[in-house]
C-alpha positions as CSV (number, residue, x, y, z in Angstrom):
1,M,0.0,0.0,0.0
2,S,1.4,3.4,-1.0
3,I,2.1,6.0,1.6
4,P,-0.3,9.0,1.4
5,K,1.5,12.2,0.2
6,A,0.6,15.8,0.7
7,T,-0.6,17.7,-2.3
8,H,-1.1,20.9,-0.4
9,S,0.5,22.3,2.8
10,G,0.5,25.5,4.8
11,K,1.1,27.0,8.2
12,W,-1.9,28.3,10.2
13,I,-0.9,31.1,12.6
14,I,-3.5,31.5,15.3
15,G,-4.4,35.2,15.8
16,D,-1.5,37.4,16.5
17,E,0.3,34.8,18.5
18,A,3.2,33.8,16.3
19,N,4.2,31.1,18.8
20,I,0.9,29.2,18.2
21,S,0.9,27.8,14.8
22,L,-0.1,24.5,13.1
23,Q,1.4,22.9,10.1
24,C,-1.6,21.7,7.9
25,Y,-1.7,19.2,5.1
26,V,-4.2,18.0,2.5
27,M,-3.2,14.5,1.3
28,D,-3.6,12.9,-2.1
29,N,-6.5,11.0,-0.7
30,E,-8.1,14.3,0.4
31,E,-7.6,13.6,4.1
32,R,-6.9,16.7,6.2
33,V,-4.2,16.2,8.8
34,L,-1.8,18.0,11.1
35,S,1.6,16.7,12.0
36,L,1.8,15.1,15.4
37,R,5.0,16.9,16.3
38,G,3.6,20.2,15.2
39,S,0.4,19.7,17.2
40,S,2.4,19.0,20.3
41,R,4.4,22.3,19.8
42,A,1.2,24.3,19.2
43,M,-0.1,23.0,22.5
44,G,3.0,24.1,24.3
45,L,3.7,20.6,25.6
46,A,7.1,20.0,27.4
47,G,9.5,18.6,24.9
48,G,7.3,19.5,22.0
49,G,8.0,16.2,20.2
50,S,5.5,13.7,18.9
51,V,5.9,11.6,22.1
52,A,4.8,14.5,24.3
53,L,1.2,14.5,23.1
54,V,0.9,10.7,23.5
55,R,2.4,11.0,27.0
56,N,-0.2,13.6,28.0
57,L,-3.1,11.7,26.6
58,N,-2.1,8.6,28.6
59,A,-2.5,10.6,31.9
60,K,-5.3,9.4,34.1
61,W,-6.9,12.8,34.6
62,I,-7.7,13.2,30.9
63,S,-9.0,9.7,30.3
64,P,-12.7,10.5,31.1
65,Y,-12.6,13.3,28.5
66,L,-11.3,11.3,25.6
67,S,-13.6,10.5,22.7
68,S,-13.8,6.9,21.4
69,G,-11.9,8.0,18.3
70,L,-9.1,9.4,20.5
71,K,-9.0,6.3,22.6
72,N,-8.6,4.2,19.5
73,W,-5.9,6.4,18.2
74,L,-4.1,6.3,21.5
75,Y,-4.2,2.5,21.6
76,K,-2.4,2.5,18.2
77,A,0.1,5.1,19.3
78,N,1.0,3.1,22.4
79,R,1.6,0.1,20.2
80,N,3.8,2.2,17.8
81,D,1.2,1.4,15.1
82,L,0.6,4.9,13.7
83,P,1.2,5.3,10.0
84,D,3.8,7.5,8.3
85,Y,2.7,10.1,5.7
86,L,4.8,12.1,3.3
87,S,4.9,15.9,3.1
88,N,5.1,17.7,-0.2
89,N,8.9,17.5,-0.3
90,G,8.9,13.8,0.6
91,R,9.7,14.1,4.3
92,K,8.0,11.5,6.5
93,F,5.8,12.7,9.4
94,T,3.3,11.1,11.8
95,P,-0.2,12.5,11.0
96,L,-3.0,13.6,13.3
97,E,-6.4,13.8,11.8
98,A,-8.1,17.2,12.0
99,S,-11.1,15.6,13.7
100,L,-8.9,14.1,16.4
101,F,-7.2,17.4,17.1
102,I,-10.7,18.9,17.6
103,D,-11.4,16.1,20.1
104,I,-8.2,16.9,22.0
105,C,-9.2,20.6,22.2
106,K,-12.6,19.7,23.6
107,A,-11.0,17.3,26.1
108,Y,-8.7,19.9,27.5
109,V,-11.4,22.7,27.5
110,D,-13.9,20.4,29.2
111,A,-11.4,19.5,31.9
112,L,-10.6,23.2,32.4
113,Q,-14.2,24.0,32.9
114,D,-14.6,21.2,35.4
115,G,-11.8,22.7,37.4
116,I,-9.6,19.6,37.7
117,L,-6.4,21.1,36.0
118,I,-3.4,22.4,37.8
119,G,-0.2,24.2,36.9
120,T,1.0,23.8,33.3
121,Q,-2.2,21.8,32.5
122,I,-4.2,25.0,32.8
123,T,-1.7,26.8,30.5
124,V,-2.1,24.1,27.8
125,A,-5.9,24.1,28.2
126,Q,-6.0,27.9,27.7
127,R,-3.9,27.5,24.5
128,M,-6.3,24.8,23.3
129,Y,-9.2,27.1,24.0
130,A,-7.6,29.9,22.0
131,I,-7.1,27.5,19.1
132,M,-10.6,26.1,19.3
133,T,-12.1,29.6,19.4
134,A,-10.1,30.5,16.3
135,F,-11.6,27.7,14.2
136,A,-15.0,27.7,15.8
137,K,-16.7,29.8,13.1
138,L,-15.3,28.2,9.9
139,G,-14.3,24.7,11.2
140,L,-10.8,23.2,11.2
141,V,-11.2,21.5,7.9
142,A,-12.2,24.8,6.2
143,I,-9.2,26.5,7.9
144,I,-6.9,23.7,6.6
145,D,-8.3,24.1,3.1
146,E,-7.7,27.8,3.2
147,V,-4.2,27.9,4.6
148,T,-2.9,25.1,2.3
149,G,-4.5,26.7,-0.9
150,Y,-6.5,23.5,-1.4
151,Q,-9.8,25.5,-1.2
152,D,-9.3,26.9,-4.8
153,D,-8.5,23.5,-6.3
154,R,-11.4,21.9,-4.4
155,D,-13.9,24.4,-5.7
156,R,-12.6,24.0,-9.3
157,K,-13.0,20.3,-9.1
158,A,-16.5,20.5,-7.6
159,L,-17.5,23.0,-10.3
160,Q,-16.2,20.7,-13.1
161,I,-18.2,17.8,-11.7
162,I,-21.4,20.0,-11.6
163,L,-20.8,21.4,-15.1
164,A,-20.3,17.9,-16.5
165,K,-23.8,16.9,-15.2
166,Y,-25.6,20.1,-16.3
167,I,-23.9,21.2,-19.5
168,S,-24.3,19.2,-22.7
169,E,-21.3,18.6,-24.9
170,E,-23.5,19.1,-28.0
171,L,-26.0,21.8,-28.8
172,M,-29.5,20.4,-28.4
173,P,-32.2,21.0,-31.0
174,W,-34.6,23.9,-30.1
175,T,-37.8,22.9,-28.4
176,K,-40.2,25.2,-26.6
177,R,-39.0,25.1,-23.0
178,F,-40.7,28.1,-21.4
179,P,-44.5,28.0,-21.5
180,D,-46.3,31.1,-22.6
181,E,-48.0,31.1,-19.2
182,F,-44.6,31.9,-17.5
183,Y,-44.3,35.2,-19.4
184,K,-48.0,35.9,-19.1
185,Q,-47.8,35.7,-15.4
186,M,-44.6,37.8,-15.4
187,F,-46.2,40.5,-17.4
188,R,-49.4,40.4,-15.3
189,L,-47.4,40.9,-12.1
190,K,-45.3,43.6,-13.6
191,K,-48.4,45.3,-15.0
192,W,-46.9,45.2,-18.5
193,N,-48.8,44.7,-21.8
194,Y,-48.3,41.1,-22.9
195,Q,-47.7,40.9,-26.7
196,G,-46.7,37.2,-27.3
197,N,-43.2,36.7,-28.5
198,K,-42.4,40.4,-28.3
199,K,-40.5,40.8,-25.0
200,S,-38.2,43.4,-23.6
201,P,-34.6,42.5,-22.7
202,Y,-35.5,43.0,-19.1
203,A,-37.8,40.0,-19.3
204,G,-34.8,37.9,-20.2
205,K,-32.9,39.3,-17.2
206,L,-35.8,38.3,-14.9
207,T,-35.7,34.8,-16.5
208,N,-32.0,34.6,-15.6
209,D,-32.6,36.0,-12.1
210,Y,-35.5,33.7,-11.1
211,I,-34.9,30.6,-13.2
212,Y,-31.3,30.1,-14.4
213,S,-29.7,31.6,-11.4
214,Y,-31.2,28.8,-9.3
215,L,-29.4,26.1,-11.1
216,P,-26.1,25.2,-9.3
217,Q,-23.6,28.0,-8.9
218,G,-21.4,28.3,-12.0
219,V,-24.0,26.8,-14.5
220,L,-25.4,30.2,-15.6
221,E,-21.9,31.6,-16.1
222,E,-21.0,28.6,-18.2
223,L,-24.1,29.0,-20.3
224,K,-23.3,32.6,-20.9
225,S,-19.8,31.6,-21.9
226,K,-21.0,29.0,-24.4
227,N,-23.8,31.1,-25.6
228,P,-22.4,34.7,-25.7
229,K,-24.3,37.8,-26.9
230,N,-23.7,39.2,-30.3
231,P,-21.7,42.4,-29.7
232,V,-23.8,44.2,-32.4
233,T,-27.3,42.9,-31.9
234,K,-26.9,42.3,-28.2
235,S,-28.8,39.0,-28.6
236,R,-27.8,35.4,-28.3
237,K,-27.8,32.9,-31.2
238,H,-29.3,30.1,-29.2
239,K,-31.4,29.6,-26.0
240,H,-29.5,28.8,-22.9
241,H,-31.6,25.6,-22.3
242,Q,-30.2,24.2,-25.6
243,F,-26.9,23.7,-23.8
244,L,-28.4,21.8,-20.8
245,T,-28.2,18.0,-20.4
246,V,-31.6,16.3,-20.7
247,D,-31.2,14.0,-17.6
248,T,-30.1,16.7,-15.1
249,G,-30.0,20.2,-16.5
250,I,-33.4,20.2,-18.2
251,K,-35.1,18.4,-15.3
252,H,-33.8,21.0,-12.8
253,L,-34.8,23.8,-15.1
254,D,-38.4,22.4,-15.5
255,N,-38.8,22.0,-11.8
256,Q,-37.7,25.5,-11.1
257,L,-40.1,26.8,-13.8
258,Q,-43.1,24.9,-12.4
259,Q,-42.4,26.1,-8.8
260,T,-41.9,29.7,-9.9
261,M,-45.1,29.7,-12.0
262,A,-47.1,28.3,-9.0
263,L,-45.8,31.2,-6.9
264,M,-46.6,33.7,-9.7
265,K,-50.2,32.5,-9.9
266,A,-50.6,32.8,-6.2
267,S,-49.5,36.5,-6.2
268,E,-51.3,39.7,-6.8
269,D,-48.3,41.8,-7.9
270,W,-44.5,41.5,-8.4
271,K,-43.7,42.6,-4.9
272,E,-45.8,39.8,-3.4
273,F,-44.4,37.3,-5.8
274,D,-40.8,38.3,-5.0
275,R,-41.5,37.9,-1.3
276,L,-43.1,34.5,-1.7
277,F,-40.3,33.4,-4.1
278,K,-37.5,34.4,-1.8
279,R,-39.2,32.7,1.2
280,A,-39.6,29.5,-0.9
281,M,-35.9,29.7,-1.8
282,G,-34.8,30.2,1.7
283,E,-33.6,33.8,1.1
284,P,-34.5,37.1,2.8
285,S,-36.9,39.0,0.7
286,Q,-35.8,42.3,-0.8
287,T,-37.7,45.4,-1.6
288,I,-38.5,45.7,-5.3
289,M,-38.5,49.2,-6.8
290,D,-41.8,50.0,-8.4
291,G,-40.2,51.5,-11.5
292,F,-38.8,48.2,-12.7
């Protein structure tokens, strides 16, 4: 079995305290880890080596606060059965899973709150509290992704997977996708005069805002890229939906259309519709200017 190797790495400096830092890694199996030695140093343990953390976790006072995952990890550590990982430059290190480091933080902080710590134990627990507070909002995995630069690569990979599901490799033949009823309801709510196929560009913008924008993030941008406006006529050669896959893209589009039309029919004016729509989409409703 091959040894996992880091594809991304970075140092997380907690707040303004330069002496509290964690070396973070994302492995080629997408596991997020810290180095055991680096974790010991960040905690301020005596000796600061990888053995220091194992020694502290073997203490009787902390045993009641250890999670089952930590106890299992400690059992392996005591048997010298922990794996070796490779850093970006090929250096071996003993990893500590991000989730286990969170458990260690909780163990020390819980013990501190119970008032059972003394001396240097209190100092270590206070450092753990500072670290835990620093990642409380985003989460340690998100912090690791950010400091290692993996976040950008992760987002690009996720976007490519989504686009592969939603964007067709070939231009699909034109079929009527948007029922006349959709635009009749739009014009009724806006108090515009409906004239069939004759529509203002603003109707197209509303279609993007209330239909295409609710496809997964990145899909509308890709549709605009594949189906650009003519710089002279300001119109597009094809309809956006001709670039959507039948199995996923079109199905999502149709579901969004049907839900939106139902809300339109239940509304007396555009302001009411927008409020109902935003509530249905789980968004705060915004005030709509009467002039648009």
